[in-house]
FIPASE-359359 format. One record per atom (N, C-alpha, C, CB): y, z, x; residue in three letters. Coordinates in steps of 0.05 Angstrom, whole numbers, plus 5000, padded with zeros to 4 digits. Atoms other than C-alpha are relative to their C-alpha. Glycine has a CB too. Example, Ala and Ser with C-alpha at 12.3 -4.5 7.8 and 13.67 -1.06 7.14 Angstrom:
REM residues 2
497650005018ala 491051565246ala 502450005018ala 500150254980ala 497649994984ser 497951435273ser 502250144985ser 500949715009ser 
END
This chain:
REM residues 428
499950284990met 869675320579met 497749945020met 502749945012met 502150034980phe 864875410638phe 497950214998phe 501350005028phe 502149804999asp 858175750642asp 499950125028asp 497249884992asp 500149864974asn 856276200700asn 499349825023asn 498150234999asn 500850194978arg 853075640740arg 502449835008arg 497749834991arg 497750164994gln 859275220734gln 502250165014gln 501149874975gln 498149824987leu 863775810751leu 499350055029leu 500350264985leu 500949954973ala 859575960812ala 500549765018ala 497050085001ala 499550254985thr 860175230834thr 502949985007thr 499149764984thr 497150024995ile 867675250827ile 500950215021ile 501650054973ile 499349794981ile 868275910865ile 499149925028ile 498750274992ile 501050074974leu 863875660922leu 501649765012leu 497049934999leu 498450234990phe 867675000927phe 502850105008phe 500249784978phe 497449894994ala 874275380926ala 499950155027ala 501150184978ala 500349854975ala 871875840982ala 499749815024ala 497650194998ala 500450194978phe 869475251024phe 502649845005phe 497849804993phe 497550144997phe 875974881011phe 502150175015phe 501149914973phe 498149814987ala 880075491032ala 499350035030ala 500050274986ala 500849984972trp 875975561095trp 500749755016trp 496950065002trp 499450264986ala 876774821112ala 503049985006ala 499149774982ala 497150034996leu 884274851102leu 501150205021leu 501550044974leu 499149814979ser 884675441150ser 499849895028ser 498350264998ser 500350144974arg 882774961206arg 502149785003arg 497249885003arg 497750184996arg 888574561235arg 499149714999arg 501450065026arg 500950284999asp 884473931248asp 499349904973asp 497649975019asp 500850085027val 881773931177val 502549954983val 498250214987val 497550035015arg 888774021148arg 501349735005arg 502050225006arg 498950264994gly 891173401184gly 498549774987gly 500149955030gly 501750215013ser 885272981159ser 500350014970ser 497150045008ser 499749975029ala 886073261089ala 502649884990ala 499850294991ala 497450125007gly 893373061088gly 499949705000gly 502150105019gly 500350294999gln 891772351109gln 498349904977gln 498849915026gln 501750085023leu 886272311057leu 501550014974leu 497550174999leu 498449975024thr 890972561003thr 501949774996thr 501550275000thr 498150225002trp 896172041019trp 498649734994trp 501649975027trp 501550245006gln 890871491018gln 499150004970gln 497549985018gln 501049995027phe 888271730951phe 502249954980phe 498750284994phe 497850045020ile 895071730917ile 501449735003ile 502150225004ile 498950274998ser 896471020940ser 499349854974ser 498849855025ser 500450145026pro 897070540880pro 497249874998pro 502149804996pro 502550145002lys 890770150898lys 497750184993lys 499449865027lys 502249815006ile 886470780892ile 500750164975ile 499550185024ile 499249825021cys 890471220845cys 499949874972cys 502850115005cys 499850135026ile 891670710789ile 497249964988ile 501449745003ile 502650035013pro 884270530779pro 498850264991pro 498149875020pro 501149755008phe 882371260776phe 501550114975phe 500150215022phe 498549925024leu 887871400726leu 499149844975leu 503049965004leu 501050175022leu 885470820683leu 497250094992leu 500049705008leu 502749915005tyr 878371070690tyr 500050264984tyr 498450045026tyr 499749755015gly 880471770668gly 500849954971gly 502050175014gly 499250065028ser 883971470607ser 497749894984ser 502449805001ser 502450115013trp 877671080591trp 498150224991trp 498649805019trp 501849785007leu 873471710593leu 501150174978leu 499550175025leu 498849855022val 878472080549val 499649854974val 503150045006val 500550155024gly 877871520499gly 497150024990gly 500749705004gly 502849965007leu 870271580501leu 499650274987leu 498249975025leu 500349745011his 870772320487his 501350014972his 501350215018his 498850005027trp 875472190428trp 498249874980trp 502849855001trp 501950135018leu 870571700398leu 497550184994leu 499149735011leu 502349835003ala 864772180410ala 500650244982ala 499050115027ala 499249785017gln 868572740376gln 500149914971gln 502750125009gln 499750105028arg 869872310315arg 497249974987arg 501449735000arg 502650035012val 862372190306val 498250245004val 498649755013val 501549754998gly 860272900321gly 498350045025gly 498350034977gly 501649984976leu 857372790391leu 501350195021leu 499649735012leu 498549844980trp 862573220427trp 501950194985trp 501549825020trp 498049825010asn 866873830415asn 501250155024asn 498850214980asn 498549884978ser 871674250456ser 498450215016ser 502550144989ser 501749814985arg 866174740476arg 498549875023arg 498050134981arg 501350154979leu 863474190521leu 501949905021leu 498549764988leu 498050094980ile 869774120563ile 499050045028ile 502750154996ile 501149944974gly 866374450622gly 498049795009gly 498750275001gly 502050204994glu 860573960620glu 501449735005glu 497949974978glu 498550254996ser 865473380614ser 501449995027ser 502149964977ser 498649994974ile 869473600674ile 498049965023ile 501650265003ile 502050024978phe 863273680717phe 498849725001phe 497850214996phe 501250274999trp 860373010695trp 502049805012trp 499349914971trp 497950184989ala 866972650710ala 500350045030ala 502650044986ala 499649944972gly 867673000777gly 497649935018gly 500750285004gly 502450054985ala 860572860799ala 498849724993ala 497850224996ala 501350255008ser 856672320762ser 502049774995ser 498250044976ser 498050215007gly 862771950735gly 501449895025gly 502050124982gly 498750084975phe 866271930803phe 498149835017phe 501050245016phe 502050144984ala 859871710838ala 499449724988ala 497450165001ala 500650265013leu 858571160786leu 502249805007leu 499850034970leu 497850184995leu 865470860797leu 500149925030leu 502750134993leu 500050054972leu 865170920873leu 497749815008leu 499950265016leu 502350164994leu 858170630878leu 500249724988leu 497450134991leu 499750275012ser 859970060831ser 501649825018ser 501550034973ser 498350164982ala 865269830881ala 498549945026ala 502650145006ala 501350034974thr 860769910942thr 497249884999thr 500050265014thr 502850075000asp 853669780920asp 499149804978asp 498350244997asp 500850165023ala 853569390854ala 499549715008ala 502150014978ala 500450274991gly 854168730892gly 497749975020gly 502549905012gly 502150004981lys 848468920939lys 497350064989lys 500650195023lys 502549915012gln 843169210893gln 499549854974gln 500150304995gln 500850145024asp 839468810841asp 499650214977asp 497449845004asp 500249825023asn 839869130771asn 501350275005asn 497050044993asn 498649754993phe 844769650796phe 500650164975phe 502649955015phe 499249855024phe 847469840727phe 497650084983phe 502049834983phe 502549935015arg 840569820694arg 498750255012arg 498049765000arg 501149764987thr 838170320746thr 501550254993thr 500049965030thr 498449765007arg 843870790730arg 499550094972arg 503049945004arg 500749935028ile 842270760656ile 497350134999ile 500149754982ile 502749884999val 834970900670val 500150295011val 498049835016val 499749744988asp 836971490714asp 501050214979asp 501849995024asp 498849825020ala 840871780655ala 498150084978ala 502549874989ala 501749945022ile 835171760606ile 497150065008ile 499949764981ile 502749954991lys 828971860649lys 499350304998lys 499549905028lys 501049735003phe 824772500648phe 501550205019phe 497150025005phe 498749824981gly 828172790710gly 502750104990gly 500449855026gly 497449915011ala 834972800675ala 499650204978ala 501549754989ala 500649805021phe 831873160615phe 499250265012phe 497849894981phe 500949754987phe 828473660661phe 502350155012phe 497949945021phe 497749874988glu 834973800697glu 501650144978glu 501849805015glu 498649885023phe 838373920629phe 498550254991phe 500249804977phe 501649785010phe 832674380609phe 500450255018phe 497049935000phe 499649784981leu 833474810672leu 502850124999leu 499449915028leu 497349915001asn 840874870659asn 500850124972asn 501949785006asn 499449895026ile 840275120587ile 501150285002ile 497549994982ile 499249724997lys 840975840610lys 500550065029lys 497950194987lys 499349934972ser 844476060674ser 499650305004ser 502849915007ser 500149724993phe 843876720710phe 502850124997phe 499050055029phe 497449884999asn 849577220713asn 501549895024asn 499950315000asn 498450124979leu 855277030760leu 499150075028leu 502950084996leu 501049924973ile 852677430819ile 497449855007ile 499550315001ile 502550144995gly 845777120811gly 500549715007gly 498250024976gly 499450284994glu 848776420810glu 501349975027glu 501849894978glu 498750014974leu 853076570871leu 498050035023leu 502150225003leu 502149984980val 846676740908val 498249764999val 498350264996val 501950225004leu 842276190879leu 501149745011leu 499449964971leu 499050264992leu 846775590892leu 500149955030leu 502849964988leu 500150054971pro 847775680967pro 497249985011pro 501450235015pro 502850024992val 840275800975val 498949724995val 498350224986val 501050275007val 838675150939val 501249795018val 500549944970val 498650204983val 843874760978val 498850015028val 503050055001val 501149974973leu 841075041044leu 497249875001leu 499950295008leu 502750115000leu 833874871025leu 500049694999leu 498450124977leu 499950295003val 835674171003val 501149875026val 501849924976val 498950114975gly 839874051066gly 498049995022gly 502450165008gly 502149994979val 834374271113val 497849804994val 498850295003val 502150195008arg 829273871074arg 500849715006arg 499250044971arg 499050274996thr 833673241078thr 500049935029thr 502849984988thr 499950054971val 834573311153val 497149965010val 501450225015val 502850014991ala 827073441164ala 498649744991ala 498550244990ala 501350245010ala 825172841122ala 500549755017ala 501049944972ala 499450234982his 828372371174his 498850035027his 503049975002his 501249954974asp 824272651231asp 497050064996asp 501450245016asp 502949965004asp 816672571232asp 499050255013asp 498549765011asp 500949764986lys 816173161280lys 500550254984lys 501450025027lys 499349775017gln 819073611226gln 498550004974gln 503050014995gln 501650025025ala 813473481175ala 499450284989ala 497449855005ala 500549735009arg 811774221172arg 502450134987arg 499050185023arg 497549895012val 818974421159val 500549874973val 502449955019val 499650145026arg 819373891104arg 498250124979arg 499649705003arg 502049895019lys 813074151071lys 500850294992lys 497250005012lys 499249735006leu 815674871076leu 502450004980leu 500850155025leu 497750025018met 822274671044met 499249904972met 502149815012met 501050095026asp 818574290989asp 498750234985asp 498049775005asp 501349775013gly 814474910975gly 502050204989gly 498150135019gly 498049805008leu 820475370972leu 501649894976leu 501950065023leu 498650125023leu 824274880926leu 498349994975leu 500949715008leu 501849995023ser 818174840882ser 499950284987ser 497249915008ser 500049725010leu 818075600876leu 502650064985leu 499750205023leu 497449965014val 825575600858val 499949864973val 502349895018val 500150155025thr 824375070806thr 498250144980thr 499049715005thr 501949865017leu 818375450778leu 501350254989leu 497450075015leu 498649765009gly 822576080774gly 502049944978gly 501450145023gly 498150085021leu 828075720736leu 498749924974leu 501849775011leu 501550085023leu 822975420690leu 499050234984leu 497649825008leu 501049765014ile 819876090673ile 502350154987ile 498550195020ile 497649865011tyr 826776400663tyr 501049864975tyr 502250015021tyr 499050155023thr 828875840616thr 498150024976thr 500449715008thr 501949985021val 822475850576val 500050284987val 497149945010val 499849725011thr 822876610568thr 502450034983thr 500150205023thr 497649985016tyr 829976550544tyr 499749864973tyr 502449885015tyr 500350165025leu 828176010493leu 498150154980leu 498949735006leu 501949865018val 822276420466val 501350254988val 497550085016val 498849755010gln 826177070460gln 502449964982gln 500750175024gln 497550035014asp 832776800434asp 500249744984asp 502350015020asp 500050265014trp 830576170396trp 501750004975trp 497249934992trp 498549995025ser 833776390331ser 503050025005ser 499150244983ser 497149974994gln 840476530366gln 501249755013gln 500450245017gln 499050234985ile 840975860401ile 501349804981ile 497749865016ile 498750225016asp 845875340374asp 498749745008asp 503150005006asp 501650234993lys 840974770373lys 501649744999lys 497649984982lys 498350245001gly 846074250352gly 501749975025gly 501850014975gly 498350014976gln 850474430411gln 498349925025gln 501350275005gln 501750074978glu 844574380459glu 499349714999glu 497550175000glu 500650295002val 842873690432val 502549845009val 499349934970val 497550144990arg 850173480444arg 500150015030arg 502550144988arg 500049984970lys 849573730516lys 497949815012lys 499450295008lys 502050184990leu 843173340525leu 500849714998leu 497450044984leu 499250285004leu 846072690497leu 502549925015leu 500449954971leu 497450074988met 852872740531met 499849835025met 501450265006met 500250184977pro 850772460600pro 499149724994pro 498250125020pro 501050275007ile 847371880565ile 502249834989ile 497750034979ile 497950175011trp 853171650522trp 502449975019trp 500950124974trp 497850034980leu 858171790578leu 499349785020leu 500550265014leu 500950204981thr 854071360626thr 500249724987thr 497250055010thr 499850265014leu 853370800575leu 502849914995leu 498450014974leu 497250065006gly 860670840556gly 501649935025gly 501350234986gly 498550064976ala 863070830628ala 499249745013ala 499650235020ala 501050244987met 858970220646met 501949764998met 497449924987met 498250245001pro 863869680620pro 502350035020pro 501149974973pro 497849964981phe 869569980661phe 499049975028phe 501350284996phe 501150014973ala 865170070722ala 499349715008ala 497550185003ala 500750274994phe 862769350717phe 502449835006phe 498549874976phe 497550154995val 869769060713val 501250095027val 502150054978val 499049904975phe 871769510771phe 498449885023phe 499850315001phe 501750124979ala 865869250812ala 500649715003ala 497050044993ala 499450285000leu 867568540793leu 502549945016leu 500249894972leu 497550034986ile 874668610818ile 499650065030ile 502250194989ile 500449934972ala 872268940882ala 498549785016ala 498450265002ala 501550204985val 867168410901val 501549745001val 497249954987val 498350244998tyr 871867840884tyr 502250035020tyr 501249934972tyr 498049954979gly 877168170927gly 498849965028gly 501050284997gly 501450044974gln 872168180985gln 499549705005gln 497450155001gln 500650294997ala 870267450972ala 502549855008ala 498849894975ala 497550144994phe 877567220972phe 501050075028phe 502150074979phe 499249924973thr 878867621036thr 498449845021thr 499550305004thr 501650164982arg 872967261070arg 500949715000arg 497050024992arg 499050285001met 875766591046met 502449975018met 500749934971met 497650014983lys 882366751081lys 499350035029lys 502050214991lys 500649944972met 879267041144met 498649775014met 498350255002met 501550224988thr 874566451156thr 501749765006thr 497649934983thr 498250234996thr 880265951151thr 502450075017thr 500949894974thr 497749924984gly 885466361188gly 502649984985gly 500149855025gly 497550025016arg 890366281131arg 500950264989arg 499649794978arg 499049765012arg 894766811102arg 499150024971arg 503050015002arg 500850005028arg 892766601032arg 498549754993arg 502550044981arg 501450245010thr 888266120995thr 501349914974thr 497050064996thr 498750105024thr 890365680937thr 498950134975thr 499749704999thr 500949895026leu 890065960867leu 497949834987leu 502450044982leu 502050185012arg 886265340845arg 497350035012arg 501049715003arg 502649964986ala 880865440897ala 498750264990ala 500350005030ala 501149745009arg 880066170877arg 499049984971arg 502050225003arg 500850035027leu 879765970804leu 497449854998leu 502249854984leu 502550155000gly 874365460819gly 497650175008gly 500249775019gly 502149824991val 870265990856val 499350194977val 500950165024val 500549815022met 870966470797met 498649864977met 502650124990met 501350145021leu 868965940747leu 497149945006leu 501549744994leu 502750064992ala 862765780787ala 498350245004ala 500049835025ala 501649764995leu 860566470808leu 499950184975leu 501350165023leu 499949845025arg 862566790741arg 499850305005arg 497749914981arg 500249714997thr 860267510736thr 497550095015thr 500150144972thr 502449944985arg 854167480781arg 500650155026arg 498449745006arg 499149834978leu 855568060827leu 498649945027leu 499750294993leu 501550054976leu 849967920877leu 500949745014leu 497049994994leu 499150254989asp 852267200886asp 502850025012asp 500049784979asp 497349964991ile 859567400893ile 500050155027ile 501850154980ile 500149844976gln 857867920946gln 498949835024gln 498250244996gln 501350164979ala 853667410985ala 501649755007ala 497249924992ala 498450244995phe 858966860982phe 501650045026phe 501849934976phe 498749954974ala 860866841056ala 499449775019ala 499150275012ala 500650194980gly 860466451120gly 501249734996gly 497049975003gly 498950275001gln 861165691119gln 500949934971gln 497949805009gln 499350075028tyr 861565681042tyr 502750134993tyr 497850094981tyr 497349885005ala 867366181040ala 502149845015ala 500050295010ala 498150164985lys 870665761094lys 500649744985lys 498949935028lys 499750245016gln 869465131052gln 501850044976gln 497349894991gln 498449945023ala 872465460991ala 502950075008ala 498850234984ala 497449924991gly 878265741031gly 501749765008gly 499850185024gly 498550244992arg 880165041055arg 500549824976arg 498549855021arg 499750175024ala 879664750985ala 502850024988ala 497950074978ala 497450005012arg 885964560949arg 499949974969arg 501649775011arg 500350055029thr 883164430879thr 497950194988thr 499349714995thr 502149855014val 878964770826val 497349885006val 500549994970val 502550134995arg 873564250838arg 498950075028arg 500349704998arg 500849934973gly 873564420912gly 498750275001gly 502349995019gly 501149735001gly 872265150898gly 497250004986gly 501850194985gly 502650025014ile 866664970849ile 497949875018ile 500349844974ile 501950134983glu 863364500899glu 499050185023glu 501249755012glu 500849814980ala 863365040952ala 497950194990ala 502450165011ala 502049825012val 859665500905val 497449854995val 501150124974val 502450155004arg 854764950887arg 498449975025arg 500649724988arg 501350024974asp 853164840960asp 498850275008asp 501949905022asp 501049734994phe 852365590969phe 497550064984phe 502250214994phe 502349955017arg 847565640911arg 497649835008arg 500749964970arg 502250174992ala 843465050935ala 498750115025ala 501149715006ala 501149884976asn 842765381003asn 498450264993asn 502250075020asn 501449765008arg 840766040970arg 497349944988arg 501750174980arg 502650085012ala 835465690929ala 498049905021ala 500549784979ala 501850104979ala 832665340991ala 498950245016ala 501549815018ala 500949774985val 832366001029val 498050164984val 502450185008val 501949855017ala 829066350970ala 497349864998ala 501250044972ala 502550155002ala 823965790964ala 498450025026ala 500649704994ala 501449974974glu 822465831039glu 498850285003glu 502049955023glu 501149724998glu 821566591035glu 497650034981glu 502250204992glu 502349995019gln 816966510974gln 497649865012gln 500849894973gln 502250144987ala 812866001012ala 498850175022ala 501049735011ala 501149834979arg 812266481070arg 498350224988arg 502350135016arg 501649795012leu 809867041024leu 497449894988leu 501750134977leu 502550135011asp 804966560989asp 498049955023asp 500749744985asp 501850064978arg 802266361057arg 498750265010arg 501649875023arg 501249754991leu 801367091078leu 497850094982leu 502250225000leu 502149925019glu 797467221015glu 497649825001glu 501150004971glu 502250195000ala 793366591019ala 498250035024ala 501149714999ala 501549994975tyr 791166701091tyr 499350285009tyr 501549865022tyr 500649724993ala 790367461090ala 497050035005ala 500950194978ala 502849954993gly 783867641125gly 498549765010gly 498650104977gly 501350244991ile 782366921146ile 500349975030ile 501049754985ile 499950044971gln 780666821220gln 500549715007gln 497450105013gln 499650284991gly 782766211259gly 503049955005gly 498949814980gly 497250084994val 789065831279val 500649744985val 500349975031val 499250255013asp 793065271249asp 500249785021asp 502750044985asp 499850234982glu 794564591280glu 501750045024glu 501049764985glu 498249944977thr 799864891326thr 498850225018thr 502750094990thr 501349794984gly 795165441351gly 500850284991gly 500749965029gly 499249745010arg 798466001312arg 497950124982arg 502749994985arg 501949865017gln 794266531278gln 500649944970gln 500250305005gln 499750065028leu 792966361205leu 500950254985leu 497449904987leu 499349755013asp 793367091183asp 502450125016asp 497650205000asp 497549924986arg 800567291200arg 501250254988arg 502049784999arg 499049755011arg 801067961166arg 501150185022arg 497750154985arg 498549824981glu 806068421203glu 500949865025glu 498250235007glu 499250144976val 807267881255val 503150005003val 498949715001val 497150014999asp 814667781239asp 501250285004asp 501249874975asp 498949734998glu 815868531231glu 499550115028glu 498650184979glu 500649914973thr 812368671297thr 501949875021thr 497149945008thr 498250144981lys 816568151334lys 502850124998lys 500149704994lys 497349885003asp 822968441304asp 500250285014asp 500750034970asp 500049744988ala 821069141327ala 500049985031ala 497550164991ala 500150034971leu 819268911397leu 502649895012leu 497649825008leu 497450114991arg 825668511404arg 502150235000arg 501049774981arg 498149785000trp 829569141385trp 499650185024trp 499750164974trp 500649844976ile 826069531440ile 501149865025ile 497050055004ile 499050154977ala 827768971489ala 503150015002ala 499149714998ala 497149985001thr 835068991467thr 500950275011thr 501149964972thr 499349744991cys 835369741478cys 499550045030cys 498450214985cys 500649994971his 832069681547his 502149855016his 497249885005his 498050164986met 836969141567met 502750155001met 500449734986met 497549844999gly 842969571547gly 499850235019gly 500650094972gly 500349774982trp 840170171584trp 500149915029trp 497450154994trp 500150094972tyr 838769761647tyr 502849915010tyr 498049765002tyr 497350094993asn 845769461647asn 501850245008asn 501349844978asn 498449764993arg 848570171650arg 498950155024arg 500150184975arg 501249834979arg 843670521696arg 498449865021arg 498250214986arg 501550164981lys 840269951733lys 497050095002lys 501350025027lys 502949945002arg 833370201712arg 499350024971arg 499450275016arg 500949985028tyr 829170191649tyr 499250294995tyr 497649814995tyr 500449725007arg 828470851613arg 497150054992arg 501950094978arg 502849955005arg 821371141613arg 499650144972arg 498950185022arg 500449865025asp 822571581551asp 501649874977asp 500950295003asp 498450145020leu 826171041510leu 498850044972leu 500149715006leu 501349985027met 821071121453met 500650264987met 497049965003met 499249755013thr 823471831441thr 502649954985thr 500350235021thr 497450065013leu 830171521421leu 499649774980leu 502149925020leu 500550235017val 827670871390val 497150024989val 500449725015val 502749955009asn 821771091348asn 499749964970asn 499350295006asn 500150055029asp 823370871277asp 500549704996asp 502150174985asp 499850295004phe 822070141259phe 499749934970phe 497949855016phe 500150065028thr 822470191183thr 501949784992thr 500550264983thr 498150215006leu 828569751183leu 498849725007leu 502650045016leu 501350254992gln 824269221217gln 497649944982gln 499150005029gln 502250055018gly 818969301163gly 497450135007gly 499649724996gly 502549874992leu 813769721200leu 499750274987leu 499950025031leu 500449735011pro 810670361173pro 500950215019pro 497150044992pro 499249774983gly 812571051199gly 498250035024gly 500050254984gly 501950004977glu 806271051242glu 499849725010glu 497150124991glu 499750284992his 808170411277his 498049915021his 502849955009his 502050064979asn 803170451335asn 501049815021asn 497549884987asn 498950164977val 807870111384val 499550165026val 503149954996val 500649874974val 805770261456val 501949885021val 497049965008val 498150094979met 810770221514met 499350125027met 502950074992met 500449914973lys 809870281589lys 502349915018lys 497349905011lys 497950064981val 815070311644val 499050065028val 502750164994val 501049974973arg 813370211717arg 501650225015arg 500249735016arg 498749794984lys 814870781765lys 502349885016lys 498050145019lys 497650124988gly 821870661791gly 501849874980gly 499349815021gly 498450115022gly 824070361725gly 501049725003gly 502450174996gly 499250284996gln 824369631747gln 498349804985gln 500049945029gln 501650185017ala 819269341699ala 498950164976ala 497649875016ala 501049865024trp 816669501630trp 498649804981trp 502350144985trp 501050175022tyr 812769231571tyr 499350184976tyr 497549835009tyr 500849865025ala 811169431499ala 498449814984ala 502550104984ala 501750175016tyr 805969171451tyr 499250154974tyr 497549915016tyr 501049885026arg 803169281381arg 497849824989arg 502350034980arg 502150155013arg 796769071347arg 500749984970arg 497250145003arg 499250045028thr 798468771279thr 497750074981thr 500949714995thr 502049955020ala 794668871214ala 497649815002ala 501249994972ala 502150204997thr 790668251231thr 498250065024thr 501249725003thr 501549954975gly 788268541298gly 501149865024gly 497149934996gly 498850154978trp 792368061339trp 502250175013trp 501249734990trp 498249834985val 796768361394val 502449835009val 498650135024val 497650134991leu 803968161408leu 501450205019leu 501949924977leu 498649834981gly 807968431467gly 502549875011gly 498250075023gly 497550094988ile 814568371503ile 500650185024ile 502450014980ile 499549834977gly 817068611570gly 501849865020gly 497450085013gly 498450114978ala 820768481636ala 498750085026ala 502950104998ala 501249944974ser 818268431707ser 502150065022ser 498349765009ser 497849934982lys 825068541739lys 502450084983lys 500749765019lys 497749915014gly 832068741720gly 500949824978gly 502350045019gly 499050155022ala 835468521656ala 501849775010ala 501650194980ala 501150045026pro 836068021625pro 497249875000pro 501849824984pro 502750114999asp 828967831646asp 498450074975asp 498550105025asp 501649945024gln 824267761586gln 497649824999gln 501849954975gln 502650145002trp 816967571577trp 498850064973trp 498150085023trp 501349975026phe 812667481515phe 497050005005phe 500949784981phe 503049984998tyr 805367681506tyr 498849934973tyr 499250295009tyr 501350105024asp 800467391457asp 497049995005asp 501149724992asp 502850014994gly 793067551455gly 498350184981gly 499550095028gly 501849845018pro 786967871420pro 499850295008pro 497349884999pro 500149734990glu 787368501464glu 502650075013glu 497650035020glu 497549924988pro 793068911492pro 500249915029pro 500350314999pro 499750084972pro 796068701559pro 499050215019pro 503049935006pro 501149824979thr 793069011622thr 501850015024thr 497249935007thr 498250004977ser 798868871669ser 502849964991ser 499249775020ser 497250065005tyr 806368821673tyr 500449704999tyr 501850145021tyr 499650295004pro 809268131656pro 499649845026pro 502749954989pro 500550194979ala 806767571701ala 498849754987ala 498150125023ala 501150245012pro 804566851689pro 497150034993pro 500549765018pro 502849995008gly 798066801650gly 499150274989gly 498349925022gly 501249765010his 793367331623his 501350094974his 500250235021his 498749935025gly 796667301555gly 503049985000gly 499150274991gly 497150034998trp 803667291581trp 500749705002trp 501150155025trp 499250284998gly 807666641579gly 499949905029gly 502849964989gly 500150124973glu 807766161638glu 502450065016glu 499649704998glu 497649934985ala 814766381656ala 501750174982ala 501649745008ala 498149835015ala 820366851635ala 501449834979ala 502050135018ala 498650125023tyr 823566681568tyr 498449784985tyr 502649875009tyr 501750205013met 817866201550met 498450134978met 498049865021met 501449885023ala 815566391480ala 497249904997ala 501649954974ala 502850085006thr 808066391469thr 499849904972thr 498150245006thr 500350145025val 805266041408val 500750174976val 497249894998val 499549825023asn 805566641361asn 502750135001asn 497850214998asn 497249914999trp 812566811384trp 501949794992trp 500650105028trp 498250235007gln 815266131364gln 500650014971gln 498749745008gln 
END
């Protein structure tokens, strides 16, 4: 039923599970998790999903795509890829564009075929019990190092070691295929190759319906919460469903004043009108964002200012302002606790990818001796410099705007605003 790699995985998981259960704190958490899992809201969907997968296997067996010798592969797919697909459908399908298309591409792209190729022949059980922990350790260290720019050497070392492991598996597999080609059940290997593909495709309808129920449940909850009511009318919910249909991204985003409007509606038409207003706002926001992007492209590299005095070339301006505002927020929080600004704050706040800046963000920060004033600045892609800072305790805040970096702590003039909280032209 299971090959040596699968058996080694089961043994290692069982060993880890036994070790975890030997700890009292873990046993308590595991018990709570078990009770949550067997609750009807969670247990019933998984039972239905399991039945769906069994039906898929029955159909595949009827057409010759599956046989009982593939039970091990089926169990592992269901426990890993199948479980992940269902869980991510409920949590991410409404947030990611083309979520299901991406999962289908993942199942048929070259990486999936290469993974299958490396798993054609496993080592003996002892070899697999050694190999799997080593791979997990290397991947774990590499993942941690990837989130810290200071660990670039460690990341490169882990990449090199993983490449060597992959190369070793590749050589081992190729040698096996060359030596034992005549003994290989090629039809069975083709079935193994195709199984993740048809399982993924077959599971998609169930996962989509599951995601649809999940995002509509969230939308209806927001409708109740924004109105303060225990329940919303069935007619209003029906109107929302008729208007939003099966568009997961729209359903997930249906919130705020529009959810409140729908929650207060008493009729089907009221629910539909709330969705229409929501879509009109989404279209206006999208048009505004597209206009901003078109403007960035049209004025890229052009010197000068517009009629308001703002720089025409505004590449990285918004991203830089977001990053600097985040530093100011962190400084303010630290000052409120310790009554001084932290000189080494940038060792803690040093990643602005969420604000849209590259890893090498080039943000510069200075804190006055004694910790009672600070400023930070960044030169954008256009060469223009934006800054932010404080000349006294929080919540004091000043904005800087100029062709060169500031040469002093915040004070009126010299690129800083005329007074605290007064936004300069490119900060507006």
